[in-house]
Backbone and ligand atoms as CSV (ligand in chain L), in Angstrom:
chain,resi,resn,atom,element,x,y,z
A,1,LYS,N,N,99.045,98.391,84.608
A,1,LYS,CA,C,97.786,98.175,83.882
A,1,LYS,C,C,97.467,96.683,83.826
A,2,THR,N,N,96.247,96.325,84.140
A,2,THR,CA,C,95.886,94.912,84.014
A,2,THR,C,C,94.884,94.747,82.876
A,3,TYR,N,N,94.857,93.597,82.287
A,3,TYR,CA,C,93.997,93.361,81.140
A,3,TYR,C,C,93.053,92.199,81.403
A,4,SER,N,N,91.770,92.424,81.156
A,4,SER,CA,C,90.828,91.312,81.184
A,4,SER,C,C,90.706,90.807,79.750
A,5,LYS,N,N,89.927,89.741,79.578
A,5,LYS,CA,C,89.783,89.196,78.219
A,5,LYS,C,C,89.192,90.228,77.270
A,6,ILE,N,N,88.297,91.036,77.793
A,6,ILE,CA,C,87.625,92.022,76.942
A,6,ILE,C,C,88.625,93.059,76.426
A,7,ASP,N,N,89.700,93.236,77.155
A,7,ASP,CA,C,90.684,94.251,76.775
A,7,ASP,C,C,91.689,93.765,75.739
A,8,ILE,N,N,91.535,92.560,75.258
A,8,ILE,CA,C,92.552,91.992,74.386
A,8,ILE,C,C,92.750,92.817,73.116
A,9,LYS,N,N,91.650,93.428,72.650
A,9,LYS,CA,C,91.740,94.273,71.447
A,9,LYS,C,C,92.615,95.490,71.729
A,10,GLN,N,N,92.402,96.049,72.910
A,10,GLN,CA,C,93.189,97.220,73.301
A,10,GLN,C,C,94.671,96.850,73.400
A,11,LEU,N,N,94.910,95.662,73.934
A,11,LEU,CA,C,96.293,95.192,74.059
A,11,LEU,C,C,96.939,95.074,72.681
A,12,GLU,N,N,96.148,94.518,71.743
A,12,GLU,CA,C,96.676,94.388,70.373
A,12,GLU,C,C,96.973,95.752,69.773
A,13,GLU,N,N,96.059,96.703,70.044
A,13,GLU,CA,C,96.251,98.074,69.561
A,13,GLU,C,C,97.553,98.660,70.110
A,14,GLU,N,N,97.714,98.489,71.410
A,14,GLU,CA,C,98.896,99.052,72.062
A,14,GLU,C,C,100.166,98.411,71.532
A,15,PHE,N,N,100.069,97.121,71.272
A,15,PHE,CA,C,101.238,96.418,70.761
A,15,PHE,C,C,101.605,96.937,69.378
A,16,ARG,N,N,100.548,97.170,68.558
A,16,ARG,CA,C,100.788,97.725,67.208
A,16,ARG,C,C,101.445,99.092,67.326
A,17,PHE,N,N,100.903,99.908,68.232
A,17,PHE,CA,C,101.420,101.250,68.445
A,17,PHE,C,C,102.877,101.187,68.918
A,18,PHE,N,N,103.096,100.257,69.810
A,18,PHE,CA,C,104.446,100.061,70.363
A,18,PHE,C,C,105.442,99.742,69.258
A,19,LYS,N,N,105.019,98.874,68.334
A,19,LYS,CA,C,105.915,98.500,67.238
A,19,LYS,C,C,106.182,99.700,66.323
A,20,LEU,N,N,105.112,100.531,66.153
A,20,LEU,CA,C,105.264,101.695,65.293
A,20,LEU,C,C,106.243,102.700,65.883
A,21,MET,N,N,106.284,102.753,67.207
A,21,MET,CA,C,107.172,103.720,67.864
A,21,MET,C,C,108.646,103.411,67.609
A,22,LYS,N,N,108.911,102.172,67.259
A,22,LYS,CA,C,110.276,101.729,66.946
A,22,LYS,C,C,111.262,102.011,68.086
A,23,LYS,N,N,110.755,101.979,69.301
A,23,LYS,CA,C,111.665,102.164,70.431
A,23,LYS,C,C,111.483,101.031,71.431
A,24,PRO,N,N,111.507,99.793,70.972
A,24,PRO,CA,C,111.218,98.717,71.920
A,24,PRO,C,C,112.279,98.581,72.990
A,25,ASP,N,N,111.821,98.183,74.153
A,25,ASP,CA,C,112.712,98.024,75.303
A,25,ASP,C,C,113.832,97.033,75.017
A,26,PHE,N,N,113.460,95.978,74.272
A,26,PHE,CA,C,114.450,94.935,74.025
A,26,PHE,C,C,115.164,95.149,72.704
A,27,GLY,N,N,114.885,96.292,72.040
A,27,GLY,CA,C,115.372,96.485,70.683
A,27,GLY,C,C,116.842,96.820,70.603
A,28,ASN,N,N,117.310,97.742,71.451
A,28,ASN,CA,C,118.695,98.209,71.291
A,28,ASN,C,C,119.673,97.270,71.996
A,29,ASN,N,N,119.649,96.042,71.571
A,29,ASN,CA,C,120.545,95.020,72.125
A,29,ASN,C,C,120.449,94.878,73.634
A,30,GLY,N,N,119.261,95.092,74.146
A,30,GLY,CA,C,119.075,94.912,75.572
A,30,GLY,C,C,119.704,96.008,76.413
A,31,GLU,N,N,120.043,97.141,75.777
A,31,GLU,CA,C,120.608,98.234,76.563
A,31,GLU,C,C,119.550,99.290,76.786
A,32,GLU,N,N,119.624,99.960,77.910
A,32,GLU,CA,C,118.598,100.945,78.191
A,32,GLU,C,C,118.922,102.270,77.507
A,33,SER,N,N,117.863,102.980,77.150
A,33,SER,CA,C,118.045,104.320,76.599
A,33,SER,C,C,117.736,105.323,77.701
A,34,GLU,N,N,118.016,106.590,77.444
A,34,GLU,CA,C,117.713,107.662,78.414
A,34,GLU,C,C,116.253,107.599,78.832
A,35,GLU,N,N,115.368,107.411,77.812
A,35,GLU,CA,C,113.934,107.443,78.102
A,35,GLU,C,C,113.479,106.273,78.975
A,36,ASP,N,N,114.192,105.158,78.859
A,36,ASP,CA,C,113.788,103.978,79.617
A,36,ASP,C,C,114.096,104.115,81.098
A,37,SER,N,N,115.071,104.971,81.402
A,37,SER,CA,C,115.729,104.797,82.689
A,37,SER,C,C,115.026,105.427,83.883
A,38,GLY,N,N,114.085,106.326,83.668
A,38,GLY,CA,C,113.433,106.967,84.818
A,38,GLY,C,C,112.549,105.997,85.572
A,39,SER,N,N,112.498,106.117,86.886
A,39,SER,CA,C,111.552,105.286,87.630
A,39,SER,C,C,111.288,105.894,88.989
A,40,ASP,N,N,110.233,105.415,89.624
A,40,ASP,CA,C,109.852,105.949,90.931
A,40,ASP,C,C,110.011,104.870,91.983
A,41,THR,N,N,111.051,104.129,91.895
A,41,THR,CA,C,111.235,102.989,92.783
A,41,THR,C,C,111.477,103.406,94.222
A,42,VAL,N,N,110.857,102.661,95.134
A,42,VAL,CA,C,111.192,102.807,96.548
A,42,VAL,C,C,111.559,101.417,97.062
A,43,GLY,N,N,112.782,101.295,97.548
A,43,GLY,CA,C,113.220,100.025,98.124
A,43,GLY,C,C,113.384,100.197,99.620
A,44,SER,N,N,113.175,99.109,100.346
A,44,SER,CA,C,113.306,99.208,101.795
A,44,SER,C,C,113.836,97.905,102.365
A,45,VAL,N,N,114.791,97.992,103.275
A,45,VAL,CA,C,115.287,96.812,103.983
A,45,VAL,C,C,115.356,97.168,105.463
A,46,ALA,N,N,115.098,96.200,106.314
A,46,ALA,CA,C,115.080,96.525,107.742
A,46,ALA,C,C,115.454,95.328,108.603
A,47,LEU,N,N,116.067,95.642,109.725
A,47,LEU,CA,C,116.318,94.659,110.795
A,47,LEU,C,C,115.724,95.268,112.050
A,48,ASP,N,N,114.794,94.577,112.680
A,48,ASP,CA,C,114.225,95.169,113.898
A,48,ASP,C,C,114.969,94.667,115.136
A,49,TYR,N,N,114.593,95.184,116.296
A,49,TYR,CA,C,115.385,94.891,117.501
A,49,TYR,C,C,115.243,93.437,117.958
A,50,THR,N,N,114.261,92.716,117.408
A,50,THR,CA,C,114.140,91.293,117.749
A,50,THR,C,C,114.939,90.420,116.777
A,51,GLY,N,N,115.532,91.043,115.757
A,51,GLY,CA,C,116.340,90.284,114.798
A,51,GLY,C,C,115.603,89.920,113.528
A,52,ILE,N,N,114.370,90.383,113.398
A,52,ILE,CA,C,113.612,90.058,112.177
A,52,ILE,C,C,114.061,90.962,111.033
A,53,LEU,N,N,114.329,90.324,109.901
A,53,LEU,CA,C,114.769,91.052,108.704
A,53,LEU,C,C,113.638,91.130,107.688
A,54,SER,N,N,113.631,92.196,106.916
A,54,SER,CA,C,112.625,92.278,105.854
A,54,SER,C,C,113.175,93.073,104.679
A,55,ALA,N,N,112.570,92.861,103.526
A,55,ALA,CA,C,112.937,93.626,102.329
A,55,ALA,C,C,111.683,93.834,101.493
A,56,GLY,N,N,111.590,94.978,100.844
A,56,GLY,CA,C,110.451,95.244,99.974
A,56,GLY,C,C,110.853,96.196,98.861
A,57,THR,N,N,110.153,96.089,97.742
A,57,THR,CA,C,110.454,96.974,96.619
A,57,THR,C,C,109.154,97.393,95.948
A,58,SER,N,N,108.983,98.703,95.786
A,58,SER,CA,C,107.832,99.223,95.054
A,58,SER,C,C,108.366,99.922,93.817
A,59,THR,N,N,107.779,99.657,92.668
A,59,THR,CA,C,108.349,100.220,91.430
A,59,THR,C,C,107.298,100.893,90.568
A,60,GLY,N,N,107.718,101.892,89.856
A,60,GLY,CA,C,106.860,102.497,88.839
A,60,GLY,C,C,107.087,101.849,87.488
A,61,GLY,N,N,107.931,100.822,87.460
A,61,GLY,CA,C,108.231,100.138,86.198
A,61,GLY,C,C,109.171,100.973,85.348
A,62,ARG,N,N,109.189,100.682,84.066
A,62,ARG,CA,C,110.068,101.416,83.155
A,62,ARG,C,C,109.296,101.854,81.922
A,63,GLY,N,N,109.844,102.826,81.209
A,63,GLY,CA,C,109.184,103.307,80.003
A,63,GLY,C,C,109.437,102.389,78.818
A,64,ASN,N,N,108.621,102.553,77.774
A,64,ASN,CA,C,108.804,101.839,76.506
A,64,ASN,C,C,108.846,100.318,76.656
A,65,CYS,N,N,107.978,99.815,77.504
A,65,CYS,CA,C,107.948,98.360,77.686
A,65,CYS,C,C,106.666,97.778,77.097
A,66,LEU,N,N,106.719,96.511,76.763
A,66,LEU,CA,C,105.519,95.839,76.278
A,66,LEU,C,C,104.471,95.800,77.373
A,67,PRO,N,N,103.194,95.939,76.999
A,67,PRO,CA,C,102.143,95.788,77.996
A,67,PRO,C,C,102.253,94.410,78.653
A,68,GLY,N,N,102.046,94.369,79.937
A,68,GLY,CA,C,102.097,93.082,80.623
A,68,GLY,C,C,103.477,92.696,81.108
A,69,ARG,N,N,104.465,93.524,80.803
A,69,ARG,CA,C,105.830,93.199,81.264
A,69,ARG,C,C,105.864,93.112,82.791
A,70,ILE,N,N,106.581,92.135,83.296
A,70,ILE,CA,C,106.820,92.048,84.736
A,70,ILE,C,C,108.318,92.249,84.946
A,71,GLY,N,N,108.653,93.227,85.739
A,71,GLY,CA,C,110.066,93.527,85.990
A,71,GLY,C,C,110.629,92.671,87.110
A,72,ASP,N,N,111.764,93.077,87.600
A,72,ASP,CA,C,112.455,92.304,88.637
A,72,ASP,C,C,111.883,92.515,90.030
A,73,SER,N,N,111.251,93.676,90.236
A,73,SER,CA,C,110.890,94.064,91.613
A,73,SER,C,C,110.049,93.027,92.361
A,74,PRO,N,N,108.997,92.465,91.729
A,74,PRO,CA,C,108.184,91.488,92.472
A,74,PRO,C,C,108.738,90.071,92.423
A,75,ILE,N,N,109.834,89.868,91.712
A,75,ILE,CA,C,110.381,88.509,91.586
A,75,ILE,C,C,111.382,88.270,92.710
A,76,ILE,N,N,111.020,87.350,93.579
A,76,ILE,CA,C,111.861,87.072,94.746
A,76,ILE,C,C,113.181,86.465,94.288
A,77,GLY,N,N,114.265,87.093,94.722
A,77,GLY,CA,C,115.590,86.656,94.302
A,77,GLY,C,C,116.175,87.591,93.259
A,78,ALA,N,N,115.314,88.230,92.474
A,78,ALA,CA,C,115.792,89.166,91.443
A,78,ALA,C,C,115.896,90.571,92.039
A,79,GLY,N,N,114.747,91.253,92.147
A,79,GLY,CA,C,114.758,92.630,92.660
A,79,GLY,C,C,114.599,92.719,94.163
A,80,THR,N,N,114.147,91.647,94.767
A,80,THR,CA,C,113.856,91.661,96.204
A,80,THR,C,C,114.203,90.306,96.800
A,81,TYR,N,N,114.852,90.300,97.951
A,81,TYR,CA,C,115.130,89.018,98.601
A,81,TYR,C,C,115.419,89.240,100.076
A,82,CYS,N,N,115.029,88.273,100.873
A,82,CYS,CA,C,115.311,88.346,102.300
A,82,CYS,C,C,115.347,86.944,102.888
A,83,ASN,N,N,116.320,86.681,103.739
A,83,ASN,CA,C,116.298,85.459,104.535
A,83,ASN,C,C,116.921,85.771,105.899
A,84,PHE,N,N,117.346,84.759,106.644
A,84,PHE,CA,C,117.869,85.041,107.985
A,84,PHE,C,C,119.232,85.739,107.958
A,85,SER,N,N,119.855,85.811,106.797
A,85,SER,CA,C,121.170,86.459,106.701
A,85,SER,C,C,121.080,87.940,106.373
A,86,GLY,N,N,120.022,88.316,105.671
A,86,GLY,CA,C,119.907,89.718,105.296
A,86,GLY,C,C,118.760,89.961,104.335
A,87,GLY,N,N,118.598,91.230,103.981
A,87,GLY,CA,C,117.560,91.610,103.024
A,87,GLY,C,C,118.154,92.544,101.986
A,88,ALA,N,N,117.631,92.471,100.743
A,88,ALA,CA,C,118.174,93.322,99.681
A,88,ALA,C,C,117.067,93.763,98.736
A,89,SER,N,N,117.236,94.949,98.176
A,89,SER,CA,C,116.269,95.491,97.226
A,89,SER,C,C,117.016,96.220,96.115
A,90,MET,N,N,116.545,96.041,94.878
A,90,MET,CA,C,117.263,96.553,93.696
A,90,MET,C,C,116.412,97.563,92.939
A,91,THR,N,N,117.102,98.435,92.222
A,91,THR,CA,C,116.444,99.291,91.234
A,91,THR,C,C,117.330,99.350,90.003
A,92,GLY,N,N,116.716,99.439,88.852
A,92,GLY,CA,C,117.526,99.508,87.639
A,92,GLY,C,C,116.897,98.729,86.505
A,93,PHE,N,N,117.714,98.303,85.601
A,93,PHE,CA,C,117.260,97.643,84.378
A,93,PHE,C,C,116.837,96.207,84.699
A,94,GLY,N,N,115.519,96.033,84.884
A,94,GLY,CA,C,114.977,94.802,85.446
A,94,GLY,C,C,115.370,93.525,84.740
A,95,GLU,N,N,115.432,93.573,83.403
A,95,GLU,CA,C,115.736,92.347,82.663
A,95,GLU,C,C,117.091,91.785,83.105
A,96,ASP,N,N,118.055,92.682,83.275
A,96,ASP,CA,C,119.386,92.219,83.686
A,96,ASP,C,C,119.435,91.866,85.169
A,97,VAL,N,N,118.595,92.522,85.953
A,97,VAL,CA,C,118.528,92.181,87.382
A,97,VAL,C,C,117.969,90.768,87.543
A,98,ILE,N,N,116.990,90.427,86.694
A,98,ILE,CA,C,116.417,89.071,86.728
A,98,ILE,C,C,117.472,88.047,86.298
A,99,ARG,N,N,118.146,88.355,85.184
A,99,ARG,CA,C,119.162,87.414,84.678
A,99,ARG,C,C,120.225,87.107,85.720
A,100,ASN,N,N,120.562,88.094,86.519
A,100,ASN,CA,C,121.678,87.928,87.459
A,100,ASN,C,C,121.224,87.629,88.889
A,101,CYS,N,N,119.910,87.514,89.113
A,101,CYS,CA,C,119.384,87.219,90.455
A,101,CYS,C,C,120.098,88.090,91.507
A,102,CYS,N,N,120.081,89.389,91.257
A,102,CYS,CA,C,120.954,90.292,92.026
A,102,CYS,C,C,120.668,90.314,93.534
A,103,ALA,N,N,119.406,90.302,93.913
A,103,ALA,CA,C,119.111,90.385,95.349
A,103,ALA,C,C,119.558,89.098,96.052
A,104,LYS,N,N,119.305,87.958,95.429
A,104,LYS,CA,C,119.715,86.674,96.023
A,104,LYS,C,C,121.243,86.594,96.091
A,105,ARG,N,N,121.899,87.049,95.032
A,105,ARG,CA,C,123.367,87.016,95.004
A,105,ARG,C,C,123.940,87.841,96.173
A,106,THR,N,N,123.337,89.003,96.404
A,106,THR,CA,C,123.808,89.869,97.494
A,106,THR,C,C,123.718,89.143,98.833
A,107,ILE,N,N,122.587,88.509,99.054
A,107,ILE,CA,C,122.386,87.851,100.361
A,107,ILE,C,C,123.237,86.574,100.459
A,108,ASP,N,N,123.429,85.893,99.342
A,108,ASP,CA,C,124.318,84.708,99.370
A,108,ASP,C,C,125.737,85.093,99.765
A,109,LEU,N,N,126.176,86.259,99.314
A,109,LEU,CA,C,127.532,86.717,99.680
A,109,LEU,C,C,127.626,86.961,101.193
A,110,ILE,N,N,126.536,87.392,101.780
A,110,ILE,CA,C,126.511,87.576,103.246
A,110,ILE,C,C,126.491,86.213,103.926
A,111,LYS,N,N,125.630,85.329,103.393
A,111,LYS,CA,C,125.433,84.029,104.044
A,111,LYS,C,C,126.636,83.093,103.878
A,112,PHE,N,N,127.113,82.959,102.650
A,112,PHE,CA,C,128.124,81.928,102.385
A,112,PHE,C,C,129.566,82.461,102.396
A,113,ASN,N,N,129.723,83.760,102.126
A,113,ASN,CA,C,131.089,84.322,102.094
A,113,ASN,C,C,131.376,85.183,103.309
A,114,GLU,N,N,130.381,85.304,104.172
A,114,GLU,CA,C,130.510,86.090,105.399
A,114,GLU,C,C,130.887,87.543,105.125
A,115,PHE,N,N,130.387,88.075,103.998
A,115,PHE,CA,C,130.582,89.495,103.718
A,115,PHE,C,C,129.609,90.294,104.581
A,116,ASN,N,N,129.980,91.542,104.918
A,116,ASN,CA,C,128.950,92.412,105.492
A,116,ASN,C,C,128.131,92.998,104.331
A,117,ALA,N,N,127.051,93.719,104.677
A,117,ALA,CA,C,126.120,94.161,103.634
A,117,ALA,C,C,126.812,95.041,102.593
A,118,GLN,N,N,127.710,95.924,103.028
A,118,GLN,CA,C,128.363,96.826,102.065
A,118,GLN,C,C,129.281,96.061,101.109
A,119,LEU,N,N,130.051,95.139,101.666
A,119,LEU,CA,C,130.945,94.350,100.798
A,119,LEU,C,C,130.137,93.519,99.807
A,120,ALA,N,N,129.017,92.999,100.291
A,120,ALA,CA,C,128.169,92.168,99.427
A,120,ALA,C,C,127.593,92.987,98.278
A,121,VAL,N,N,127.115,94.197,98.589
A,121,VAL,CA,C,126.580,95.068,97.535
A,121,VAL,C,C,127.689,95.415,96.537
A,122,ASP,N,N,128.869,95.758,97.052
A,122,ASP,CA,C,129.984,96.127,96.161
A,122,ASP,C,C,130.346,94.973,95.221
A,123,ARG,N,N,130.442,93.761,95.788
A,123,ARG,CA,C,130.829,92.608,94.971
A,123,ARG,C,C,129.748,92.298,93.927
A,124,MET,N,N,128.490,92.320,94.380
A,124,MET,CA,C,127.398,92.014,93.450
A,124,MET,C,C,127.387,93.020,92.296
A,125,LEU,N,N,127.596,94.315,92.605
A,125,LEU,CA,C,127.624,95.341,91.550
A,125,LEU,C,C,128.787,95.116,90.587
A,126,LYS,N,N,129.923,94.713,91.130
A,126,LYS,CA,C,131.094,94.441,90.284
A,126,LYS,C,C,130.775,93.293,89.315
A,127,GLU,N,N,130.175,92.239,89.851
A,127,GLU,CA,C,129.816,91.099,89.000
A,127,GLU,C,C,128.795,91.514,87.941
A,128,PHE,N,N,127.843,92.352,88.365
A,128,PHE,CA,C,126.805,92.817,87.433
A,128,PHE,C,C,127.444,93.583,86.283
A,129,LYS,N,N,128.396,94.450,86.613
A,129,LYS,CA,C,129.051,95.278,85.579
A,129,LYS,C,C,129.806,94.422,84.571
A,130,GLU,N,N,130.238,93.245,85.015
A,130,GLU,CA,C,130.971,92.365,84.088
A,130,GLU,C,C,130.062,91.811,82.999
A,131,CYS,N,N,128.754,91.791,83.250
A,131,CYS,CA,C,127.870,91.224,82.220
A,131,CYS,C,C,126.760,92.178,81.780
A,132,SER,N,N,126.724,93.404,82.284
A,132,SER,CA,C,125.691,94.337,81.847
A,132,SER,C,C,126.200,95.764,81.891
A,133,LYS,N,N,125.799,96.546,80.873
A,133,LYS,CA,C,126.163,97.968,80.865
A,133,LYS,C,C,125.039,98.802,81.462
A,134,ASN,N,N,123.964,98.149,81.828
A,134,ASN,CA,C,122.777,98.885,82.267
A,134,ASN,C,C,122.840,99.247,83.752
A,135,SER,N,N,121.893,100.105,84.148
A,135,SER,CA,C,121.973,100.672,85.496
A,135,SER,C,C,121.491,99.693,86.567
A,136,LEU,N,N,122.081,99.827,87.718
A,136,LEU,CA,C,121.660,99.033,88.877
A,136,LEU,C,C,121.973,99.802,90.158
A,137,GLY,N,N,120.982,99.900,91.015
A,137,GLY,CA,C,121.190,100.453,92.349
A,137,GLY,C,C,120.747,99.405,93.357
A,138,ALA,N,N,121.442,99.334,94.488
A,138,ALA,CA,C,121.132,98.280,95.455
A,138,ALA,C,C,121.213,98.796,96.882
A,139,ILE,N,N,120.312,98.302,97.730
A,139,ILE,CA,C,120.436,98.519,99.172
A,139,ILE,C,C,120.329,97.154,99.847
A,140,ALA,N,N,121.017,97.012,100.972
A,140,ALA,CA,C,120.958,95.738,101.703
A,140,ALA,C,C,121.208,95.977,103.175
A,141,VAL,N,N,120.703,95.069,103.978
A,141,VAL,CA,C,121.031,95.073,105.405
A,141,VAL,C,C,121.398,93.642,105.781
A,142,ASP,N,N,122.386,93.476,106.663
A,142,ASP,CA,C,122.726,92.117,107.078
A,142,ASP,C,C,122.210,91.846,108.491
A,143,PHE,N,N,122.342,90.603,108.934
A,143,PHE,CA,C,121.738,90.199,110.211
A,143,PHE,C,C,122.409,90.859,111.418
A,144,ARG,N,N,123.587,91.462,111.185
A,144,ARG,CA,C,124.244,92.192,112.275
A,144,ARG,C,C,123.783,93.647,112.343
A,145,GLY,N,N,123.019,94.065,111.330
A,145,GLY,CA,C,122.526,95.444,111.314
A,145,GLY,C,C,123.381,96.385,110.499
A,146,ASN,N,N,124.390,95.869,109.805
A,146,ASN,CA,C,125.154,96.720,108.880
A,146,ASN,C,C,124.311,96.957,107.637
A,147,PHE,N,N,124.374,98.161,107.103
A,147,PHE,CA,C,123.680,98.354,105.830
A,147,PHE,C,C,124.699,98.616,104.723
A,148,GLY,N,N,124.265,98.350,103.507
A,148,GLY,CA,C,125.128,98.554,102.349
A,148,GLY,C,C,124.343,99.211,101.237
A,149,VAL,N,N,124.979,100.123,100.522
A,149,VAL,CA,C,124.327,100.783,99.394
A,149,VAL,C,C,125.317,100.876,98.234
A,150,GLY,N,N,124.794,100.907,97.015
A,150,GLY,CA,C,125.688,101.069,95.882
A,150,GLY,C,C,124.904,101.311,94.614
A,151,MET,N,N,125.573,101.904,93.660
A,151,MET,CA,C,124.900,102.209,92.407
A,151,MET,C,C,125.905,102.390,91.289
A,152,ASN,N,N,125.527,101.978,90.076
A,152,ASN,CA,C,126.404,102.260,88.944
A,152,ASN,C,C,125.777,103.283,88.001
A,153,GLY,N,N,124.639,103.846,88.386
A,153,GLY,CA,C,123.962,104.835,87.538
A,153,GLY,C,C,124.196,106.250,88.043
A,154,ASN,N,N,123.257,107.121,87.721
A,154,ASN,CA,C,123.487,108.544,88.011
A,154,ASN,C,C,123.022,108.993,89.379
A,155,SER,N,N,121.798,108.663,89.722
A,155,SER,CA,C,121.306,109.228,90.976
A,155,SER,C,C,120.392,108.256,91.712
A,156,MET,N,N,120.495,108.286,93.014
A,156,MET,CA,C,119.636,107.468,93.863
A,156,MET,C,C,119.610,108.144,95.230
A,157,ASN,N,N,118.426,108.438,95.707
A,157,ASN,CA,C,118.321,109.055,97.030
A,157,ASN,C,C,118.215,107.963,98.080
A,158,LEU,N,N,118.870,108.199,99.201
A,158,LEU,CA,C,118.968,107.150,100.216
A,158,LEU,C,C,118.732,107.707,101.608
A,159,ALA,N,N,118.220,106.878,102.480
A,159,ALA,CA,C,118.151,107.246,103.897
A,159,ALA,C,C,118.301,105.981,104.721
A,160,ALA,N,N,118.941,106.084,105.866
A,160,ALA,CA,C,119.098,104.923,106.742
A,160,ALA,C,C,119.060,105.377,108.192
A,161,VAL,N,N,118.471,104.549,109.025
A,161,VAL,CA,C,118.487,104.816,110.462
A,161,VAL,C,C,119.150,103.624,111.126
A,162,THR,N,N,120.168,103.874,111.929
A,162,THR,CA,C,120.743,102.804,112.741
A,162,THR,C,C,120.463,103.163,114.195
A,163,ALA,N,N,120.051,102.192,114.970
A,163,ALA,CA,C,119.669,102.499,116.350
A,163,ALA,C,C,120.226,101.470,117.317
A,164,LEU,N,N,120.548,101.928,118.492
A,164,LEU,CA,C,120.946,101.052,119.582
A,164,LEU,C,C,119.747,100.988,120.521
A,165,THR,N,N,119.275,99.777,120.823
A,165,THR,CA,C,118.122,99.663,121.716
A,165,THR,C,C,118.527,98.929,122.996
A,166,ASN,N,N,117.626,98.931,123.939
A,166,ASN,CA,C,117.896,98.193,125.190
A,166,ASN,C,C,117.498,96.725,125.062
A,167,GLY,N,N,117.230,96.271,123.834
A,167,GLY,CA,C,116.843,94.887,123.605
A,167,GLY,C,C,115.349,94.671,123.747
A,168,LYS,N,N,114.652,95.706,124.197
A,168,LYS,CA,C,113.192,95.582,124.313
A,168,LYS,C,C,112.497,96.634,123.451
A,169,GLY,N,N,113.250,97.217,122.572
A,169,GLY,CA,C,112.631,98.167,121.649
A,169,GLY,C,C,112.832,99.624,122.036
A,170,LEU,N,N,113.367,99.867,123.236
A,170,LEU,CA,C,113.597,101.254,123.640
A,170,LEU,C,C,114.885,101.758,122.972
A,171,VAL,N,N,114.762,102.839,122.220
A,171,VAL,CA,C,115.926,103.358,121.487
A,171,VAL,C,C,116.806,104.192,122.420
A,172,LEU,N,N,118.059,103.749,122.575
A,172,LEU,CA,C,118.994,104.464,123.446
A,172,LEU,C,C,119.792,105.498,122.653
A,173,ASP,N,N,120.067,105.157,121.419
A,173,ASP,CA,C,120.864,106.059,120.584
A,173,ASP,C,C,120.524,105.772,119.136
A,174,LYS,N,N,120.524,106.779,118.321
A,174,LYS,CA,C,120.259,106.496,116.907
A,174,LYS,C,C,121.043,107.449,116.009
A,175,GLU,N,N,121.280,106.990,114.811
A,175,GLU,CA,C,121.925,107.830,113.806
A,175,GLU,C,C,121.069,107.809,112.556
A,176,ILE,N,N,120.881,108.965,111.998
A,176,ILE,CA,C,120.145,109.046,110.737
A,176,ILE,C,C,121.129,109.454,109.652
A,177,HIS,N,N,121.142,108.682,108.597
A,177,HIS,CA,C,122.038,108.976,107.480
A,177,HIS,C,C,121.144,109.274,106.276
A,178,TYR,N,N,121.440,110.284,105.546
A,178,TYR,CA,C,120.742,110.416,104.273
A,178,TYR,C,C,121.544,111.242,103.283
A,179,GLY,N,N,121.196,111.056,102.040
A,179,GLY,CA,C,121.919,111.771,100.990
A,179,GLY,C,C,121.586,111.179,99.640
A,180,SER,N,N,122.287,111.652,98.664
A,180,SER,CA,C,122.117,111.110,97.319
A,180,SER,C,C,123.337,110.284,96.999
A,181,TYR,N,N,123.147,109.224,96.245
A,181,TYR,CA,C,124.296,108.456,95.856
A,181,TYR,C,C,125.160,109.326,94.950
A,182,LYS,N,N,126.469,109.492,95.082
A,182,LYS,CA,C,127.303,108.627,95.885
A,182,LYS,C,C,127.589,109.200,97.261
A,183,GLY,N,N,127.593,108.325,98.227
A,183,GLY,CA,C,128.003,108.739,99.568
A,183,GLY,C,C,126.834,109.159,100.424
A,184,MET,N,N,126.855,108.732,101.677
A,184,MET,CA,C,125.805,109.157,102.610
A,184,MET,C,C,126.461,109.899,103.754
A,185,GLU,N,N,125.832,110.964,104.155
A,185,GLU,CA,C,126.380,111.734,105.274
A,185,GLU,C,C,125.563,111.468,106.521
A,186,ILE,N,N,126.221,111.543,107.671
A,186,ILE,CA,C,125.474,111.496,108.928
A,186,ILE,C,C,124.987,112.914,109.194
A,187,ILE,N,N,123.696,113.068,109.218
A,187,ILE,CA,C,123.121,114.413,109.319
A,187,ILE,C,C,122.678,114.711,110.754
A,188,GLU,N,N,122.159,113.683,111.422
A,188,GLU,CA,C,121.513,113.950,112.697
A,188,GLU,C,C,121.899,112.874,113.682
A,189,LYS,N,N,122.084,113.242,114.917
A,189,LYS,CA,C,122.410,112.231,115.922
A,189,LYS,C,C,121.601,112.484,117.184
L,1,LIG,N1,N,113.704,97.500,88.210
L,1,LIG,C1,C,112.454,98.052,87.735
L,1,LIG,C2,C,112.027,97.359,86.482
L,1,LIG,O1,O,112.857,97.022,85.665
L,1,LIG,C3,C,112.539,99.512,87.517
L,1,LIG,C4,C,112.881,100.177,88.808
L,1,LIG,O2,O,111.974,100.269,89.614
L,1,LIG,O3,O,114.024,100.543,89.013
L,1,LIG,O4,O,110.851,97.207,86.309
């Protein structure tokens, strides 16, 4: 929802209503409740056959938040990040994802510690758990084409395609992986 100046009264109304609900997002010591946790996030990371990496995150946001809240998804380095080493996209409790710069941390582990994408996701999640009890799901791809996935919450649906090309974009072989976290199965070859 966006607000123009004319909508300021409505914003005040909503804020009053929000306070009356007594369920503020930041109220329970920064921990998420059941109601807060649902979202329609779609994250995507890719490496194409020319070596170009990309990352993107689309979010439905979270429930019980103040009007005007900006989560981690559009913040580069927090919910989304990409450079020449890899790309990463996050879903989960945005405030903590911002505090921990989770997407940037994942890619730094690839760049500076020479982790592959899976090791980087695992390490970043471990570090996150040390300072947050809230949910976090992550996907990443590294410049070698390895992908990594991980989650500390309940459910996350995933799909990945790995392909061998002739270097000009012609796909010689491909594997499609999909499933729900935890674990991805190779379904089709
Ligand atoms: N991370 C998002 C937010 O906090 C929610 C999500 O899409 O997982 O706004």
